[in-house]
MDTraj code that builds the backbone (N, CA, C; nanometers):
import mdtraj as md
import numpy as np

residues = "MET PHE ASP TRP GLU ARG ILE TRP ARG GLY ASN GLY ILE GLN TYR ALA VAL LEU ALA VAL VAL GLY PHE ALA LEU TYR GLY ARG PRO PRO LYS VAL GLY ALA SER PRO GLN ASN VAL VAL ALA TYR TYR ASP GLY HIS ARG THR ARG ILE LEU ILE ALA THR VAL ILE LEU GLY PHE ALA ILE LEU GLY LEU LEU TRP PHE GLY ALA ALA LEU SER SER LEU LEU ARG ASP SER GLY MET GLY GLY TRP ALA ALA ALA ALA THR ALA SER SER ALA VAL LEU SER ALA VAL VAL LEU LEU LEU VAL THR LEU ARG ALA ALA LEU ALA TYR SER ILE ALA SER SER GLY SER ASN GLU ILE THR SER ALA LEU SER ASP LEU SER SER ALA SER LEU VAL ILE GLU ALA PHE PRO ALA ALA MET PHE VAL MET ALA SER ALA PHE GLY LEU TRP ARG ALA GLY ILE ILE SER LYS GLY PHE PHE SER ALA SER VAL VAL ALA VAL VAL LEU VAL LEU LEU GLY GLY THR THR TRP ALA ARG THR GLY PHE TRP ALA PRO ASP GLY ALA TYR THR GLU VAL LEU TRP PRO THR LEU MET ALA VAL TRP ILE GLY VAL ILE SER GLY PHE LEU MET ARG ARG PRO ALA THR THR PRO GLY ALA ALA ALA VAL PRO ALA ALA".split()
xyz = np.array([
    [18.2188, 4.6476, 14.6322],
    [18.0990, 4.6167, 14.7453],
    [18.0769, 4.7902, 14.7957],
    [17.9994, 4.8452, 14.8589],
    [17.9421, 4.9597, 14.8750],
    [17.8978, 4.9465, 15.0636],
    [18.0028, 5.0147, 15.1610],
    [17.9531, 5.0448, 15.2275],
    [17.8509, 5.1820, 15.2582],
    [17.7156, 5.1392, 15.2454],
    [17.6250, 5.2300, 15.2054],
    [17.6253, 5.3516, 15.3225],
    [17.6374, 5.2716, 15.4660],
    [17.6096, 5.3376, 15.5729],
    [17.6949, 5.4366, 15.5865],
    [17.8310, 5.3891, 15.5921],
    [17.9138, 5.4902, 15.5924],
    [17.9488, 5.5762, 15.4857],
    [17.8696, 5.5802, 15.3511],
    [17.8783, 5.6588, 15.2915],
    [17.7820, 5.7570, 15.3165],
    [17.6924, 5.7394, 15.3544],
    [17.5302, 5.8195, 15.3932],
    [17.6344, 5.9172, 15.5452],
    [17.6606, 5.8452, 15.6182],
    [17.7196, 5.9447, 15.7430],
    [17.8535, 6.0059, 15.6893],
    [17.9220, 6.0043, 15.5671],
    [18.0184, 6.0700, 15.5494],
    [17.9486, 6.2090, 15.4798],
    [17.8540, 6.2114, 15.4227],
    [17.7915, 6.3084, 15.3654],
    [17.7574, 6.4364, 15.4376],
    [17.7926, 6.4256, 15.5775],
    [17.8121, 6.5424, 15.6523],
    [17.9341, 6.6317, 15.5863],
    [18.0342, 6.5790, 15.5481],
    [18.1266, 6.5973, 15.4906],
    [18.1513, 6.6767, 15.3606],
    [18.0411, 6.6204, 15.2683],
    [18.0338, 6.6813, 15.1757],
    [17.9554, 6.8246, 15.2129],
    [17.8560, 6.7932, 15.2879],
    [17.7792, 6.9664, 15.2928],
    [17.8852, 7.0625, 15.3668],
    [17.9642, 6.9940, 15.4285],
    [18.0365, 7.1142, 15.5044],
    [18.1261, 7.1967, 15.3943],
    [18.1781, 7.0714, 15.3416],
    [18.2894, 7.1356, 15.1502],
    [18.2155, 7.2235, 15.1000],
    [18.0725, 7.1788, 15.0264],
    [17.9820, 7.2544, 14.9907],
    [17.9822, 7.3449, 14.9701],
    [17.8955, 7.3978, 15.1156],
    [17.8609, 7.5194, 15.1521],
    [17.9247, 7.5931, 15.1553],
    [18.0841, 7.5659, 15.2497],
    [18.1287, 7.6728, 15.2526],
    [18.1771, 7.7149, 15.1024],
    [18.2064, 7.6659, 14.9964],
    [18.2372, 7.6781, 14.8631],
    [18.1616, 7.7657, 14.8034],
    [18.0087, 7.6945, 14.8225],
    [17.8887, 7.7659, 14.8027],
    [17.8714, 7.9110, 14.8166],
    [17.8679, 7.9328, 14.9605],
    [17.8325, 8.0487, 15.0142],
    [17.9832, 8.1391, 14.9533],
    [18.0898, 8.0893, 14.9789],
    [18.1806, 8.1602, 14.9566],
    [18.1971, 8.2367, 14.7794],
    [18.1274, 8.1668, 14.7177],
    [18.1356, 8.1952, 14.5539],
    [18.0183, 8.3422, 14.5467],
    [17.9266, 8.3330, 14.6283],
    [17.8188, 8.4730, 14.6840],
    [17.9123, 8.5633, 14.6977],
    [17.9935, 8.5431, 14.7318],
    [18.0607, 8.6947, 14.8069],
    [17.9935, 8.7702, 14.9330],
    [17.9877, 8.8985, 14.8908],
    [17.8980, 9.0034, 14.9901],
    [17.8515, 9.0206, 14.9281],
    [17.7010, 8.9940, 14.9563],
    [17.5808, 9.0852, 14.8936],
    [17.5535, 9.1880, 14.9331],
    [17.4721, 9.2841, 14.8821],
    [17.4747, 9.4210, 14.9458],
    [17.4100, 9.4411, 15.0791],
    [17.4582, 9.5353, 15.1436],
    [17.3884, 9.5799, 15.2756],
    [17.2667, 9.5657, 15.2755],
    [17.1662, 9.5197, 15.3958],
    [17.0198, 9.5648, 15.3992],
    [17.0357, 9.7062, 15.3966],
    [16.9249, 9.7263, 15.3059],
    [16.9015, 9.8685, 15.2762],
    [16.9595, 9.9446, 15.2075],
    [17.0801, 9.9125, 15.1377],
    [17.1119, 9.9260, 15.0310],
    [17.0171, 9.9935, 14.9318],
    [17.1038, 10.0814, 14.8461],
    [17.0120, 10.1082, 14.7602],
    [16.9526, 10.0489, 14.6298],
    [16.8259, 10.0313, 14.5748],
    [16.7513, 9.9599, 14.5061],
    [16.8875, 9.9272, 14.3821],
    [16.9425, 10.0424, 14.3429],
    [17.0414, 10.0472, 14.2003],
    [17.1844, 9.9536, 14.2301],
    [17.2340, 9.9631, 14.3665],
    [17.3328, 9.8741, 14.3757],
    [17.3002, 9.7045, 14.4091],
    [17.1698, 9.6918, 14.4660],
    [17.1427, 9.5450, 14.4618],
    [17.0861, 9.4897, 14.3372],
    [17.0656, 9.5658, 14.2413],
    [17.0511, 9.4998, 14.0807],
    [17.1921, 9.5036, 14.0147],
    [17.2639, 9.5714, 14.0240],
    [17.3807, 9.5721, 13.9963],
    [17.4655, 9.4546, 14.0618],
    [17.4386, 9.4009, 14.1802],
    [17.5050, 9.2873, 14.2369],
    [17.4575, 9.1909, 14.1599],
    [17.3220, 9.1269, 14.1723],
    [17.2587, 9.0489, 14.1178],
    [17.2841, 9.0421, 13.9777],
    [17.2756, 9.1416, 13.9170],
    [17.2824, 9.1264, 13.7464],
    [17.4184, 9.1149, 13.6925],
    [17.5330, 9.1372, 13.8058],
    [17.6350, 9.1767, 13.7423],
    [17.7338, 9.0264, 13.7709],
    [17.6575, 8.9848, 13.8845],
    [17.7171, 8.8294, 13.9412],
    [17.6387, 8.7057, 13.8777],
    [17.5530, 8.7025, 13.7789],
    [17.4563, 8.6186, 13.7780],
    [17.5164, 8.4707, 13.7153],
    [17.6392, 8.4435, 13.6681],
    [17.6943, 8.3661, 13.6408],
    [17.7262, 8.3057, 13.7518],
    [17.8176, 8.3710, 13.8389],
    [17.8684, 8.3279, 13.9829],
    [17.7633, 8.2637, 14.0967],
    [17.6679, 8.3506, 14.0877],
    [17.5477, 8.2831, 14.1890],
    [17.4442, 8.1816, 14.1101],
    [17.4556, 8.1488, 13.9870],
    [17.3947, 8.0412, 13.9740],
    [17.5122, 7.9447, 13.9865],
    [17.6447, 7.9376, 13.9861],
    [17.6958, 7.8305, 13.9780],
    [17.6815, 7.7613, 14.1176],
    [17.6839, 7.9095, 14.2349],
    [17.6976, 7.8943, 14.3652],
    [17.5404, 7.7908, 14.3884],
    [17.4617, 7.8199, 14.3353],
    [17.2909, 7.7685, 14.3341],
    [17.3049, 7.6219, 14.3283],
    [17.3950, 7.5886, 14.1942],
    [17.3911, 7.4186, 14.1982],
    [17.4930, 7.3580, 14.3056],
    [17.5890, 7.4393, 14.3656],
    [17.6783, 7.3953, 14.4573],
    [17.5682, 7.3656, 14.5939],
    [17.5069, 7.4784, 14.6026],
    [17.4437, 7.4594, 14.7286],
    [17.3414, 7.3659, 14.7347],
    [17.3036, 7.2878, 14.6624],
    [17.2010, 7.2651, 14.5974],
    [17.2508, 7.0824, 14.6631],
    [17.3383, 7.0428, 14.5977],
    [17.4297, 6.9284, 14.6335],
    [17.4524, 6.9231, 14.8193],
    [17.5181, 7.0514, 14.8553],
    [17.5129, 7.0483, 14.9821],
    [17.3954, 7.0208, 15.0831],
    [17.2814, 7.0694, 15.0345],
    [17.1536, 7.0451, 15.0774],
    [17.0857, 6.8788, 15.0818],
    [17.1564, 6.8264, 14.9398],
    [17.1493, 6.6802, 14.9536],
    [17.2149, 6.5991, 15.0308],
    [17.3541, 6.6901, 15.0763],
    [17.4291, 6.6287, 15.1497],
    [17.3788, 6.6524, 15.2896],
    [17.3171, 6.7325, 15.3279],
    [17.2726, 6.7519, 15.4870],
    [17.1636, 6.6639, 15.4887],
    [17.0753, 6.6338, 15.3805],
    [16.9770, 6.5375, 15.3840],
    [17.0014, 6.4092, 15.4435],
    [17.0914, 6.3816, 15.3731],
    [17.1512, 6.2440, 15.3878],
    [17.2456, 6.1893, 15.5196],
    [17.2849, 6.2962, 15.5428],
    [17.3437, 6.2994, 15.6719],
    [17.2683, 6.3341, 15.7978],
    [17.1648, 6.3692, 15.8240],
    [17.0372, 6.4055, 15.8966],
    [16.9876, 6.2537, 15.8868],
    [16.9592, 6.1914, 15.8103],
    [16.8927, 6.0708, 15.8155],
    [16.9628, 5.9708, 15.8310],
    [17.0770, 5.9651, 15.8249],
    [17.2138, 5.8400, 15.9078],
    [17.2201, 5.8696, 16.0462],
    [17.2279, 6.0134, 16.0651],
    [17.2726, 6.0193, 16.2432],
    [17.1447, 5.9896, 16.2844],
    [16.9765, 6.0298, 16.2238],
    [16.9053, 5.9379, 16.2704],
    [16.8587, 5.8222, 16.2787],
    [16.9206, 5.7484, 16.2157],
    [16.9351, 5.5745, 16.1729],
    [17.0063, 5.5436, 16.2927],
    [17.1293, 5.6026, 16.3117],
    [17.2048, 5.5318, 16.4175],
    [17.1622, 5.5686, 16.5904],
    [17.1176, 5.7196, 16.6075],
    [17.0666, 5.7292, 16.7069],
    [16.9458, 5.6329, 16.7655],
    [16.8980, 5.6221, 16.6641],
    [16.7588, 5.5016, 16.6768],
    [16.7967, 5.3710, 16.6911],
    [16.8672, 5.3188, 16.6545],
    [16.9633, 5.2079, 16.6638],
    [17.0175, 5.1730, 16.8484],
    [17.0815, 5.3207, 16.8591],
    [17.1273, 5.3588, 16.9786],
    [17.0545, 5.3629, 17.1161],
    [16.8759, 5.3554, 17.0791],
    [16.8073, 5.3485, 17.1558],
    [16.7599, 5.5130, 17.1873],
    [16.8093, 5.5767, 17.0841],
    [16.7662, 5.7377, 17.1214],
    [16.6818, 5.7650, 17.0284],
    [16.5460, 5.7480, 17.0498],
    [16.4693, 5.7315, 16.9150],
    [16.4126, 5.9129, 16.9484],
    [16.3987, 5.9657, 17.0575],
    [16.3734, 6.1192, 17.0755],
    [16.4707, 6.2423, 17.0126],
    [16.5907, 6.1724, 17.0660],
    [16.6831, 6.2859, 16.9931],
    [16.7075, 6.2125, 16.8091],
    [16.6519, 6.1232, 16.8221],
    [16.6659, 6.1200, 16.6252],
    [16.5501, 6.1560, 16.6059],
    [16.4152, 6.1485, 16.6427],
    [16.3212, 6.2576, 16.5781],
    [16.3385, 6.3796, 16.5690],
    [16.4395, 6.4620, 16.6616],
    [16.4542, 6.5852, 16.6465],
    [16.5612, 6.6345, 16.5829],
    [16.6767, 6.5259, 16.5572],
    [16.7411, 6.5360, 16.4440],
    [16.6778, 6.5283, 16.2653],
    [16.6052, 6.4289, 16.2795],
    [16.5266, 6.4499, 16.1563],
    [16.4545, 6.5895, 16.1237],
    [16.3987, 6.5878, 16.2366],
    [16.2880, 6.7187, 16.2115],
    [16.3818, 6.8800, 16.1985],
    [16.4852, 6.8631, 16.2730],
    [16.5335, 6.9872, 16.2621],
    [16.6440, 6.9912, 16.1470],
    [16.6988, 6.8756, 16.0799],
    [16.7898, 6.8646, 15.9298],
    [16.6897, 6.9132, 15.8247],
    [16.5263, 6.8447, 15.8271],
    [16.4645, 6.9019, 15.7375],
    [16.4390, 7.0446, 15.7255],
    [16.4022, 7.1018, 15.8543],
    [16.3658, 7.2653, 15.8653],
    [16.4736, 7.3267, 15.8083],
    [16.5813, 7.2751, 15.8740],
    [16.7356, 7.3491, 15.8194],
    [16.7518, 7.3445, 15.6546],
    [16.7250, 7.2650, 15.6105],
    [16.7931, 7.2350, 15.4917],
    [16.6461, 7.3219, 15.3895],
    [16.5226, 7.2964, 15.4401],
    [16.4254, 7.3888, 15.3506],
    [16.4298, 7.5425, 15.3627],
    [16.5078, 7.5955, 15.5087],
    [16.5561, 7.7230, 15.4877],
    [16.6705, 7.7816, 15.4112],
    [16.7676, 7.6865, 15.4073],
    [16.8601, 7.6978, 15.3228],
    [16.8132, 7.7198, 15.1560],
    [16.7563, 7.5959, 15.1366],
    [16.6743, 7.6209, 15.0121],
    [16.6098, 7.7378, 14.9838],
    [16.5210, 7.7648, 15.0709],
    [16.4879, 7.9452, 15.0754],
    [16.5331, 8.0037, 15.0347],
    [16.6684, 8.0406, 15.1108],
    [16.7739, 8.1251, 15.0587],
    [16.8380, 8.1300, 14.9397],
    [16.8892, 7.9811, 14.8875],
    [16.9478, 7.9759, 14.7888],
    [16.8295, 8.0425, 14.6579],
    [16.7058, 7.9457, 14.6583],
    [16.6074, 7.9950, 14.5484],
    [16.5748, 8.1633, 14.5585],
    [16.5624, 8.2073, 14.6553],
    [16.5649, 8.3928, 14.6239],
    [16.6789, 8.4231, 14.5776],
    [16.8256, 8.3863, 14.6222],
    [16.9257, 8.4731, 14.5397],
    [16.9504, 8.4152, 14.3774],
    [16.9003, 8.2739, 14.3678],
    [16.9007, 8.2387, 14.2399],
    [16.7963, 8.3209, 14.1304],
    [16.6918, 8.3232, 14.1980],
    [16.5781, 8.3935, 14.1017],
    [16.5973, 8.5336, 14.0888],
    [16.6482, 8.5899, 14.1837],
    [16.7056, 8.7088, 14.1805],
    [16.8232, 8.7468, 14.0654],
    [16.9070, 8.6676, 14.0733],
    [17.0209, 8.6849, 13.9446],
    [16.9601, 8.6051, 13.8436],
    [16.8713, 8.5424, 13.8378],
    [16.8424, 8.4643, 13.6937],
    [16.7390, 8.5676, 13.6058],
    [16.6626, 8.6181, 13.6722],
    [16.5652, 8.7129, 13.6116],
    [16.5295, 8.8211, 13.6783],
    [16.4917, 8.8647, 13.8134],
    [16.4066, 8.9568, 13.8771],
    [16.5134, 9.0757, 13.8704],
    [16.6390, 9.0401, 13.8990],
    [16.7148, 9.1829, 13.9090],
    [16.7147, 9.2728, 13.7814],
    [16.7294, 9.1859, 13.6661],
    [16.7385, 9.2454, 13.5045],
    [16.6021, 9.2761, 13.4673],
    [16.4483, 9.2545, 13.5681],
    [16.3412, 9.2995, 13.5147],
    [16.2813, 9.4100, 13.5030],
    [16.3662, 9.5064, 13.5809],
    [16.3738, 9.6725, 13.5836],
    [16.2435, 9.6655, 13.7278],
    [16.2529, 9.6066, 13.7882],
    [16.1619, 9.5943, 13.9643],
    [16.2706, 9.6008, 14.0200],
    [16.3130, 9.7226, 14.0238],
    [16.4163, 9.7353, 14.1328],
    [16.4115, 9.7256, 14.3016],
    [16.2575, 9.7893, 14.3301],
    [16.2041, 9.7581, 14.4620],
    [16.1780, 9.6516, 14.4793],
    [16.0991, 9.5163, 14.3908],
    [16.1201, 9.4394, 14.4240],
    [16.2450, 9.3206, 14.4566],
    [16.3766, 9.3774, 14.3800],
    [16.4487, 9.3212, 14.3671],
    [16.5284, 9.3564, 14.5098],
    [16.5515, 9.4544, 14.5678],
    [16.5381, 9.5239, 14.6783],
    [16.5044, 9.4563, 14.7986],
    [16.3671, 9.4119, 14.7842],
    [16.3097, 9.3618, 14.9230],
    [16.3304, 9.2060, 14.9143],
    [16.3458, 9.1274, 14.8224],
    [16.3814, 8.9851, 14.8344],
    [16.5099, 8.9738, 14.8424],
    [16.5888, 9.0765, 14.8382],
    [16.7354, 9.0507, 14.8659],
    [16.7644, 9.0665, 15.0274],
    [16.6785, 9.1578, 15.1061],
    [16.6846, 9.1861, 15.1987],
    [16.5946, 9.0535, 15.2808],
    [16.5047, 8.9910, 15.2099],
    [16.4525, 8.8714, 15.2618],
    [16.5210, 8.7257, 15.3304],
    [16.6217, 8.7480, 15.1866],
    [16.7365, 8.6476, 15.1835],
    [16.8181, 8.6530, 15.2961],
    [16.8455, 8.8097, 15.3076],
    [16.9477, 8.8064, 15.4574],
    [16.8820, 8.7883, 15.6122],
    [16.7250, 8.8009, 15.5818],
    [16.6553, 8.7959, 15.7082],
    [16.6289, 8.6368, 15.7377],
    [16.6833, 8.5378, 15.6120],
    [16.6183, 8.3940, 15.6010],
    [16.7215, 8.3441, 15.6692],
    [16.8689, 8.4153, 15.6311],
    [17.0034, 8.3420, 15.7031],
    [16.9893, 8.3826, 15.8822],
    [16.9353, 8.4791, 15.9126],
    [16.9458, 8.4708, 16.0327],
    [16.8224, 8.3749, 16.1307],
    [16.7161, 8.3684, 16.0730],
    [16.5983, 8.2214, 16.1192],
    [16.6938, 8.1126, 16.0792],
    [16.7575, 8.0907, 16.0130],
    [16.8097, 7.9556, 15.9482],
    [16.8818, 7.9201, 16.0747],
    [16.9367, 8.0025, 16.1815],
    [17.0202, 7.9492, 16.3067],
    [16.9616, 7.8940, 16.3806],
    [16.8227, 7.8942, 16.4153],
    [16.7081, 7.8550, 16.4987],
    [16.7429, 7.6640, 16.4809],
    [16.6820, 7.6274, 16.3743],
    [16.7177, 7.4913, 16.3122],
    [16.8124, 7.4383, 16.3314],
    [16.9316, 7.5398, 16.2719],
    [17.0725, 7.4910, 16.2907],
    [17.1001, 7.4571, 16.4174],
    [17.0769, 7.5443, 16.5280],
    [17.1302, 7.4829, 16.6469],
    [17.0448, 7.3498, 16.7142],
    [16.9082, 7.3649, 16.6961],
    [16.8436, 7.2206, 16.7217],
    [16.9084, 7.0926, 16.6573],
    [16.9861, 7.1059, 16.5380],
    [17.0057, 7.0037, 16.4680],
    [17.1734, 6.9468, 16.5274],
    [17.2493, 7.0730, 16.5851],
    [17.3739, 7.0338, 16.6378],
    [17.3521, 6.9693, 16.7938],
    [17.2635, 7.0510, 16.8509],
    [17.1932, 7.0042, 16.9904],
    [17.1376, 6.8844, 17.0045],
    [17.0325, 6.8349, 16.8970],
    [16.9762, 6.6714, 16.9119],
    [17.0985, 6.6032, 16.8916],
    [17.1996, 6.6128, 16.7840],
    [17.3010, 6.5523, 16.7495],
    [17.3923, 6.5148, 16.8752],
    [17.4115, 6.6427, 16.9511],
    [17.5320, 6.6257, 17.0311],
    [17.4536, 6.5517, 17.1764],
    [17.3577, 6.5871, 17.2326],
    [17.3055, 6.5080, 17.3420],
    [17.2604, 6.3344, 17.2992],
    [17.2063, 6.3387, 17.1874],
    [17.2021, 6.1918, 17.1432],
    [17.2972, 6.1436, 17.1364],
    [17.4112, 6.1452, 17.0840],
    [17.5700, 6.0836, 17.0606],
    [17.6414, 6.0660, 17.2058],
    [17.5965, 6.1957, 17.2819],
    [17.6360, 6.1666, 17.4161],
    [17.5702, 6.0493, 17.5222],
    [17.4589, 6.0795, 17.5025],
    [17.3677, 5.9934, 17.6007],
    [17.3741, 5.8469, 17.5394],
    [17.4215, 5.8195, 17.3970],
    [17.4449, 5.6992, 17.3603],
    [17.5701, 5.6536, 17.3667],
    [17.6972, 5.7087, 17.4620],
    [17.8034, 5.6767, 17.4682],
    [17.8711, 5.6635, 17.3257],
    [17.8641, 5.7678, 17.2436],
    [17.9246, 5.7645, 17.1374],
    [18.0103, 5.8611, 17.1231],
    [18.0172, 5.9800, 17.1727],
    [18.1063, 6.0577, 17.1743],
    [18.1502, 6.0949, 17.3386],
    [18.2292, 6.1531, 17.3552],
    [18.3311, 6.1582, 17.5093],
    [18.2259, 6.2924, 17.5277],
    [18.2624, 6.3084, 17.6654],
    [18.2278, 6.4197, 17.7417],
    [18.2976, 6.5163, 17.7236],
    [18.4326, 6.5330, 17.6720],
    [18.5025, 6.6593, 17.5860],
    [18.4293, 6.7173, 17.4661],
    [18.3925, 6.6637, 17.4120],
    [18.3424, 6.6543, 17.2409],
    [18.2040, 6.6953, 17.2984],
    [18.1015, 6.6517, 17.3708],
    [17.9932, 6.7105, 17.3677],
    [17.9915, 6.8226, 17.4726],
    [18.0711, 6.8509, 17.5364],
    [18.0887, 6.9942, 17.5908],
    [18.1278, 7.1157, 17.4970],
    [18.1949, 7.0562, 17.4191],
    [18.2748, 7.1381, 17.3016],
    [18.0960, 7.1606, 17.1684],
    [18.0229, 7.0745, 17.1921],
    [17.9259, 7.0643, 17.0772],
    [17.8294, 7.1665, 17.1902],
    [17.8304, 7.1869, 17.2993],
    [17.7331, 7.2470, 17.3462],
    [17.7745, 7.4324, 17.3486],
    [17.8937, 7.4496, 17.3404],
    [17.9663, 7.5733, 17.3055],
    [17.8610, 7.6037, 17.1929],
    [17.8926, 7.5181, 17.0997],
    [17.8588, 7.5193, 16.9656],
    [17.7186, 7.5628, 16.9413],
    [17.6200, 7.4747, 16.9850],
    [17.5025, 7.5243, 16.9956],
    [17.4642, 7.6567, 17.0487],
    [17.5050, 7.6982, 17.1485],
    [17.5228, 7.8339, 17.2093],
    [17.5273, 7.9738, 17.0747],
    [17.6603, 7.9101, 17.0339],
    [17.7254, 8.0136, 16.9927],
    [17.6524, 7.9987, 16.8290],
    [17.5863, 7.9126, 16.7684],
    [17.5073, 7.9012, 16.6758],
    [17.3442, 7.9553, 16.7031],
    [17.2961, 7.9378, 16.8399],
    [17.1733, 8.0073, 16.8470],
    [17.1911, 8.1627, 16.8550],
    [17.3264, 8.2025, 16.8763],
    [17.3500, 8.3657, 16.8782],
    [17.2891, 8.3960, 16.7779],
    [17.3432, 8.3032, 16.6375],
    [17.3124, 8.3764, 16.5158],
    [17.1479, 8.4322, 16.4974],
    [17.0554, 8.3688, 16.5936],
    [16.9241, 8.4331, 16.5548],
    [16.9005, 8.5474, 16.6075],
    [16.9726, 8.6561, 16.6850],
    [16.9642, 8.7631, 16.7645],
    [17.0258, 8.8716, 16.6826],
    [17.0750, 8.8162, 16.5479],
    [17.1475, 8.9093, 16.4944],
    [17.0843, 9.0313, 16.4332],
    [17.0190, 9.1058, 16.4901],
    [16.8962, 9.1908, 16.4168],
    [16.9228, 9.3343, 16.4543],
    [17.0763, 9.3655, 16.4778],
    [17.0960, 9.5087, 16.4863],
    [17.0948, 9.5670, 16.3285],
    [17.0798, 9.6953, 16.3275],
    [17.0621, 9.7994, 16.2206],
    [17.2216, 9.7802, 16.1224],
    [17.3254, 9.7901, 16.1809],
    [17.4350, 9.7561, 16.0853],
    [17.5311, 9.6879, 16.1687],
    [17.6407, 9.6501, 16.1157],
    [17.7821, 9.6516, 16.2138],
    [17.7737, 9.4855, 16.2086],
    [17.8641, 9.4197, 16.3158],
    [17.8585, 9.3215, 16.3259],
    [17.7875, 9.2041, 16.3679],
    [17.6637, 9.2563, 16.4131],
    [17.5643, 9.2119, 16.4714],
    [17.4322, 9.2385, 16.4182],
    [17.4784, 9.2256, 16.2678],
    [17.3511, 9.2723, 16.1615],
    [17.3188, 9.1520, 16.1265],
    [17.2008, 9.1237, 16.0661],
    [17.1417, 9.0126, 15.9455],
    [17.2638, 8.9883, 15.8388],
    [17.3406, 9.1189, 15.8051],
    [17.4275, 9.1045, 15.6932],
    [17.5670, 9.1105, 15.7604],
    [17.5967, 9.0960, 15.8806],
    [17.7271, 9.1590, 15.9227],
    [17.7906, 9.0046, 15.9380],
    [17.9157, 9.0100, 15.9661],
    [17.9986, 8.8921, 15.9942],
    [17.9897, 8.8053, 16.0500],
    [17.8829, 8.8228, 16.1754],
    [17.8547, 8.6893, 16.2742],
    [17.7638, 8.6040, 16.2040],
    [17.6554, 8.6904, 16.1320],
    [17.5721, 8.5896, 16.0535],
    [17.5951, 8.5383, 15.9228],
    [17.6820, 8.6353, 15.8747],
    [17.7054, 8.5734, 15.7370],
    [17.8400, 8.4997, 15.7102],
    [17.9400, 8.5026, 15.8249],
    [18.0591, 8.3787, 15.7959],
    [18.0630, 8.3001, 15.9272],
    [18.0741, 8.3879, 16.0370],
    [18.0969, 8.2866, 16.1567],
    [18.0247, 8.1833, 16.1897],
    [17.9124, 8.2134, 16.2107],
    [17.7986, 8.1114, 16.3052],
    [17.7904, 8.0277, 16.1830],
    [17.7621, 8.0267, 16.0618],
    [17.7643, 7.9090, 15.9446],
    [17.9024, 7.8449, 15.9112],
    [17.9860, 7.9052, 15.9258],
    [18.0964, 7.8406, 15.8906],
    [18.1569, 7.7482, 16.0518],
    [18.1043, 7.7752, 16.1769],
    [18.1180, 7.7074, 16.2888],
    [18.0328, 7.5615, 16.2467],
    [17.9072, 7.6062, 16.2298],
    [17.8180, 7.4900, 16.2055],
    [17.8715, 7.4034, 16.0476],
    [17.9207, 7.4450, 16.0207],
    [17.9888, 7.3731, 15.8551],
    [18.1069, 7.2700, 15.9417],
    [18.1574, 7.2972, 15.9726],
    [18.2972, 7.2534, 16.0598],
    [18.2469, 7.1390, 16.1757],
    [18.1493, 7.1899, 16.2604],
    [18.0819, 7.0967, 16.3355],
    [18.0296, 6.9617, 16.2854],
    [17.9523, 6.9663, 16.2202],
    [17.8694, 6.8917, 16.0755],
    [18.0189, 6.7913, 16.0416],
    [18.1093, 6.8652, 15.9548],
    [18.2289, 6.7741, 15.8648],
    [18.2565, 6.6949, 15.9749],
    [18.3239, 6.7350, 16.1223],
    [18.3895, 6.7036, 16.2155],
    [18.3054, 6.5610, 16.2922],
    [18.1897, 6.5773, 16.3026],
    [18.0737, 6.4766, 16.3297],
    [18.0884, 6.3636, 16.2729],
    [18.0684, 6.4043, 16.0916],
    [18.0618, 6.3072, 16.0145],
    [18.1895, 6.2560, 15.9931],
    [18.3153, 6.2516, 15.9720],
    [18.4427, 6.2050, 15.9956],
    [18.4244, 6.1130, 16.0975],
    [18.3996, 6.1721, 16.2108],
    [18.3830, 6.0478, 16.3250],
    [18.3227, 5.9361, 16.2985],
    [18.1686, 5.9778, 16.2705],
    [18.0703, 5.8349, 16.2371],
    [18.1392, 5.7669, 16.1345],
    [18.1751, 5.8033, 16.0426],
    [18.2554, 5.7503, 15.9168],
    [18.3289, 5.6251, 15.9799],
    [18.3719, 5.6543, 16.0519],
    [18.5007, 5.5387, 16.1545],
    [18.4060, 5.4168, 16.2125],
    [18.3034, 5.4871, 16.2204],
    [18.2209, 5.3578, 16.3180],
    [18.1698, 5.2369, 16.2111],
    [18.1870, 5.1250, 16.2896],
    [18.0952, 5.0062, 16.1872],
    [17.9504, 5.0250, 16.1805],
    [17.9203, 5.0000, 16.0311],
    [17.7421, 4.9832, 16.0361],
    [17.6771, 4.9309, 16.1412],
    [17.5656, 4.9663, 16.1848],
    [17.4714, 4.8629, 16.2456],
    [17.3073, 4.8596, 16.1862],
    [17.3153, 4.9100, 16.1015],
    [17.2062, 4.8216, 15.9771],
    [17.2342, 4.6920, 15.9153],
    [17.1644, 4.5426, 15.9270],
    [17.2085, 4.4541, 15.8564],
    [17.2193, 4.4728, 15.7586],
    [17.2923, 4.4430, 15.6510],
    [17.2814, 4.4468, 15.5218],
    [17.3507, 4.5664, 15.4445],
    [17.3438, 4.6767, 15.5452],
    [17.4034, 4.8411, 15.5000],
    [17.5708, 4.8306, 15.4527],
    [17.6352, 4.7564, 15.5239],
    [17.7521, 4.7786, 15.5219],
    [17.7871, 4.6608, 15.3668],
    [17.7197, 4.5819, 15.3370],
    [17.7992, 4.4736, 15.2381],
    [17.6768, 4.5148, 15.1056],
    [17.6870, 4.6206, 15.0280],
    [17.5661, 4.5969, 14.9198],
    [17.6733, 4.5799, 14.7985],
    [17.6583, 4.3997, 14.7240],
    [17.7252, 4.4098, 14.5989],
    [17.7060, 4.5645, 14.4772],
    [17.8264, 4.5940, 14.4485],
    [17.8289, 4.7020, 14.3100],
    [17.7235, 4.6048, 14.2369],
    [17.6851, 4.7380, 14.1225],
    [17.6067, 4.6937, 14.0217],
    [17.6835, 4.6370, 13.8983],
])
top = md.Topology()
chain = top.add_chain()
for i, resn in enumerate(residues, 1):
    res = top.add_residue(resn, chain, resSeq=i)
    for name in ("N", "CA", "C"):
        top.add_atom(name, md.element.get_by_symbol(name[0]), res)
traj = md.Trajectory(xyz[None], top)
C-alpha cells in the first residue's frame, strides 16, 4: 500500500538533499568578469562533474514541483485557497529559474566552452550567476506563501511561523546581491551558498513535518501497489 500524499509531501526533503549535493558538485564557478580563458578552462575541465550535477539537479527540480503541488493541495483542503495559488505559482517560477541556471551550465560544459567562442562562454557564465540572484524572489515568495498559509490554517506553530518570516527576509535579501565583488556579489558567498542552503533546509524541515500529518485527500492514503 502506498501513501501517495505522504510521498508527495516528502519530496521537499528530496529537493533539499539533491539541491545541496548538486550545487556542491558544481564547486565554485569562475567569478563574474573572470577572463574568458579561465571560464572556458572551468567548464571544459569539469565537464563530467557538471553534467552529473545537472542530472542530480533535474531530479531536485522534480522534487520541488511535486512538493509545491502537495503543499498547495494541503492549503486548499485547509481553506487557504489564495495562499495555495501563491505556492503553486512561486514553486513553478522558482523551478523555471533553477532549470534555466542548470541548462546554462550544462550547455556550457557540454559543448559551448569547447567550441572556441570564449566571449559567448564568458557571457553565458555571467548570466548563470545573475539568474541565481533573480532566483531569490520566487524562492522568498514560496517560503512566504507556505509559512503564512500553514500558519493561518493552524498547521504550524507561531514560533515556527516567526522563524519562517526571518527565513523569508534572509532569502529575499539574496535578490539584492549586486555588488561588483565580495560577499554581496552575484558570485559571493551569500548568493552561492548561504541563502540557497537556508531555503533548502527550510523546505526539508517543513516537508518532514508535513509527512507526519494524515492524508487529507480521500483515497490518497491507500492506493494498492501494482
